[in-house]
LOZA-144147 format. One record per residue: x, y, z of N, C-alpha, C, CB in turn; residue number from 1. Coordinates in steps of 0.1 Angstrom, whole numbers. Glycine has a CB too. Layout:
BEGIN
   n.xx   n.yy   n.zz  ca.xx  ca.yy  ca.zz   c.xx   c.yy   c.zz  cb.xx  cb.yy  cb.zz  pos
      X      Y      Z      X      Y      Z      X      Y      Z      X      Y      Z  NUM
...
! end
This chain:
BEGIN
   n.xx   n.yy   n.zz  ca.xx  ca.yy  ca.zz   c.xx   c.yy   c.zz  cb.xx  cb.yy  cb.zz  pos
      6    -10     -1      1      0      0      9     13     -2     -3     -1     10    1
      5     21     -9     16     35     -8     10     45      2     16     46    -25    2
     22     51      5     18     60     18     12     72      9     32     65     30    3
      5     79     18     -4     93     11      9    105      9    -19    101     26    4
      7    108     -4     18    120     -4     14    135     -1     23    120    -18    5
     17    140      9     14    154     11     20    164      2     20    158     24    6
     10    173     -1     11    185    -11      7    198     -6      3    183    -25    7
     16    207     -3     16    221     -3     11    230    -13     26    225     -2    8
     -1    235    -14     -5    245    -25     -6    260    -22    -17    241    -29    9
      4    264    -29      2    282    -22     -4    290    -35     21    292    -17   10
    -16    293    -33    -24    300    -44    -33    311    -36    -34    287    -54   11
    -36    325    -40    -40    332    -35    -55    332    -44    -29    342    -32   12
    -60    326    -53    -71    325    -59    -80    313    -52    -68    324    -73   13
    -89    317    -44    -95    306    -38   -104    298    -45   -102    309    -28   14
   -110    302    -57   -118    294    -65   -108    284    -68   -123    300    -77   15
    -96    286    -74    -87    277    -80    -78    269    -72    -80    284    -88   16
    -75    272    -59    -71    263    -49    -81    254    -45    -67    271    -37   17
    -95    257    -43   -104    249    -42   -105    236    -51   -114    257    -43   18
   -106    241    -61   -106    230    -74    -92    222    -71   -105    238    -92   19
    -81    227    -72    -71    221    -74    -71    211    -59    -60    232    -77   20
    -73    215    -48    -76    205    -37    -82    191    -39    -83    212    -28   21
    -94    197    -43   -105    188    -47    -98    177    -56   -117    196    -54   22
    -91    182    -67    -87    174    -77    -75    164    -72    -82    182    -89   23
    -68    170    -63    -56    163    -58    -60    152    -47    -45    173    -51   24
    -72    155    -39    -75    146    -32    -83    137    -37    -78    150    -21   25
    -88    138    -48    -94    129    -58    -84    118    -62   -100    137    -71   26
    -72    124    -64    -61    115    -71    -54    108    -57    -49    125    -82   27
    -58    110    -46    -52    103    -32    -39    110    -26    -47     86    -36   28
    -40    125    -30    -31    132    -23    -37    138     -9    -26    143    -33   29
    -28    143     -3    -33    152     13    -30    164      7    -24    150     30   30
    -37    175      6    -32    189      0    -36    197     14    -43    196    -17   31
    -25    206     16    -27    217     25    -26    230     16    -16    218     36   32
    -37    240     21    -39    252     12    -32    263     19    -55    256     10   33
    -24    270     11    -20    283     18    -26    292      8     -3    285     20   34
    -31    305     14    -35    317      7    -27    327      3    -44    323     13   35
    -15    324      8     -1    334      7     12    327      9     -1    346     20   36
     22    335      5     34    329      9     37    327     25     44    338      3   37
     35    334     30     40    332     45     31    320     50     37    347     55   38
     19    317     48     13    305     50     18    294     46      3    305     45   39
     23    293     34     30    281     24     43    277     33     35    288      7   40
     51    290     36     62    284     46     61    278     58     69    292     49   41
     49    284     64     44    277     79     41    262     74     28    286     87   42
     31    259     65     27    246     61     39    238     58     18    247     49   43
     50    244     51     58    236     45     68    231     58     65    243     32   44
     70    241     65     79    236     80     72    226     89     82    251     91   45
     57    231     87     50    218     96     47    203     92     38    221     98   46
     46    206     76     43    191     70     52    186     62     30    189     62   47
     63    192     59     76    185     50     69    178     39     86    172     59   48
     63    186     33     53    178     21     64    171     11     42    190     12   49
     59    165      1     66    155     -8     66    163    -20     59    139    -10   50
     59    176    -21     58    183    -31     51    197    -31     53    175    -39   51
     56    209    -36     50    220    -33     46    227    -46     59    229    -24   52
     34    232    -47     29    240    -61     25    251    -56     16    233    -69   53
     32    262    -62     29    279    -56     30    287    -69     41    286    -44   54
     21    297    -67     20    308    -74     32    318    -72      6    314    -69   55
     37    325    -83     46    335    -81     41    347    -74     52    338    -93   56
     30    351    -79     25    365    -75     14    361    -63     18    374    -90   57
     21    363    -50      9    362    -39     14    373    -30      8    346    -30   58
      4    376    -19      5    386     -8     16    382      0     -9    386      1   59
     22    390      8     30    388     18     44    383     13     25    380     26   60
     44    372      9     58    366      4     55    358     -7     65    357     15   61
     63    363    -18     60    357    -33     64    342    -36     68    365    -42   62
     62    337    -45     64    324    -48     77    320    -51     55    320    -58   63
     86    331    -54     99    332    -55    107    331    -42    102    344    -61   64
    101    338    -31    105    339    -19    104    326    -11     97    350    -14   65
     95    319    -17     89    306     -9    101    293    -14     70    302    -13   66
    102    297    -29    114    288    -33    126    287    -29    116    290    -43   67
    131    301    -27    142    306    -21    143    300     -6    143    321    -21   68
    135    300      2    133    296     18    135    282     16    117    299     26   69
    127    274     10    129    259      9    143    255      4    119    253      0   70
    146    261     -5    162    255    -11    172    260     -4    165    260    -27   71
    173    272      2    184    279      7    182    278     22    186    294      0   72
    175    278     29    171    281     45    169    266     50    154    291     48   73
    160    261     43    156    247     51    164    237     44    139    243     49   74
    169    239     31    178    231     27    171    218     20    186    229     39   75
    159    217     16    152    206     11    152    204     -2    141    206     14   76
    149    190     -7    153    187    -23    136    187    -25    164    170    -27   77
    128    193    -18    112    189    -23    113    194    -38     99    199    -14   78
    105    187    -45    101    196    -59     91    205    -59     96    188    -68   79
     92    215    -66     83    228    -67     79    230    -80     90    239    -62   80
     66    229    -82     61    235    -96     54    245    -93     53    227   -105   81
     57    256   -103     52    272   -101     42    273   -113     66    286   -103   82
     32    280   -107     28    288   -119     24    301   -117     17    282   -126   83
     23    306   -132     22    321   -130     14    326   -144     39    329   -129   84
      7    337   -142      2    342   -154     12    342   -167     -4    356   -151   85
      6    341   -177     16    343   -190     22    355   -192     10    341   -202   86
     34    354   -198     39    366   -202     49    371   -192     29    374   -204   87
     53    362   -184     61    365   -171     77    358   -172     53    359   -157   88
     83    359   -185     93    351   -186    104    352   -175     98    353   -198   89
    105    367   -173    116    370   -162    113    362   -148    118    387   -159   90
    103    362   -145     99    354   -132    101    341   -131     85    354   -129   91
     97    332   -144     98    320   -145    115    315   -147     89    315   -156   92
    122    323   -152    137    319   -151    143    320   -137    145    328   -159   93
    139    331   -129    142    333   -114    137    322   -107    136    347   -108   94
    126    317   -110    122    304   -102    129    291   -107    106    301   -104   95
    134    293   -118    141    278   -122    154    281   -117    142    274   -140   96
    161    291   -116    175    295   -110    174    294    -97    180    308   -113   97
    164    297    -88    163    292    -75    160    277    -71    153    300    -71   98
    156    271    -80    156    255    -80    142    250    -80    162    248    -67   99
    132    259    -88    120    253    -91    121    238   -101    110    264    -98  100
    113    230    -99    113    219   -108    107    219   -119    110    209   -103  101
     95    228   -121     87    225   -132     78    240   -133     77    209   -130  102
     73    243   -143     64    255   -147     52    254   -154     70    263   -153  103
     43    260   -153     31    257   -158     25    274   -161     21    245   -146  104
     22    279   -173     15    293   -172     -1    288   -170     18    304   -185  105
     -7    301   -164    -19    301   -162    -27    307   -173    -20    305   -150  106
    -38    301   -177    -45    290   -171    -41    280   -175    -58    290   -172  107
    -41    268   -166    -38    256   -170    -47    244   -169    -28    253   -164  108
    -43    233   -174    -53    223   -172    -51    216   -159    -53    212   -184  109
    -60    214   -151    -59    204   -141    -56    190   -143    -70    204   -133  110
    -58    185   -154    -55    171   -157    -40    172   -162    -65    164   -168  111
    -34    182   -166    -22    182   -172    -13    183   -158    -20    195   -183  112
    -17    188   -148    -10    194   -136     -9    181   -129    -17    207   -128  113
    -20    172   -130    -20    159   -121    -10    149   -129    -37    153   -119  114
     -6    149   -141      2    141   -148     15    146   -146      0    139   -161  115
     19    157   -144     31    163   -141     33    160   -126     32    179   -145  116
     24    160   -117     26    155   -104     31    141   -106     13    155    -95  117
     26    133   -110     25    120   -108     40    114   -116      9    113   -115  118
     44    122   -122     58    121   -132     67    124   -122     60    132   -145  119
     64    134   -113     77    139   -104     74    130    -90     77    158    -99  120
     64    124    -86     62    118    -76     63    103    -77     52    122    -72  121
     69     98    -87     68     83    -91     75     74    -75     80     79   -107  122
! end
C-alpha cells in the first residue's frame, strides 16, 4: 500500500485553490492550502511535503521567496511546480534559477498538472 503523499499548494485565488485541492484529493494526495507565501512557508515547515505547488504572485511573500526559503534556508530537495500568468518569462527564469522543478502558465489544465505531479512523485 502506498503512503499518502502530502502536497502544499500556495495559491491566493480561492476558487482555483479549492478546485485543485479537490482534484488532488480525488487522486489520493493530501493537500494543504496556503492563501499566501507566509502561510505556505508555515505549512512546508510543519508538514515537510513531498511536493510544493506555488503561484509566483502572492500577498506577503512571493512564490520566488517561498522557493528560496525551501532551497536555501530549509535546505530541502522538495520538488516545486510554479505557476504564473503568461508573459512573465523573467519571473519563470528566476524561479528555475532558485530551484523550481517545473513551470505551468496560467490558465492551465488541472489534468495536465496531475500528470506532471505523478511524473515527479513516482
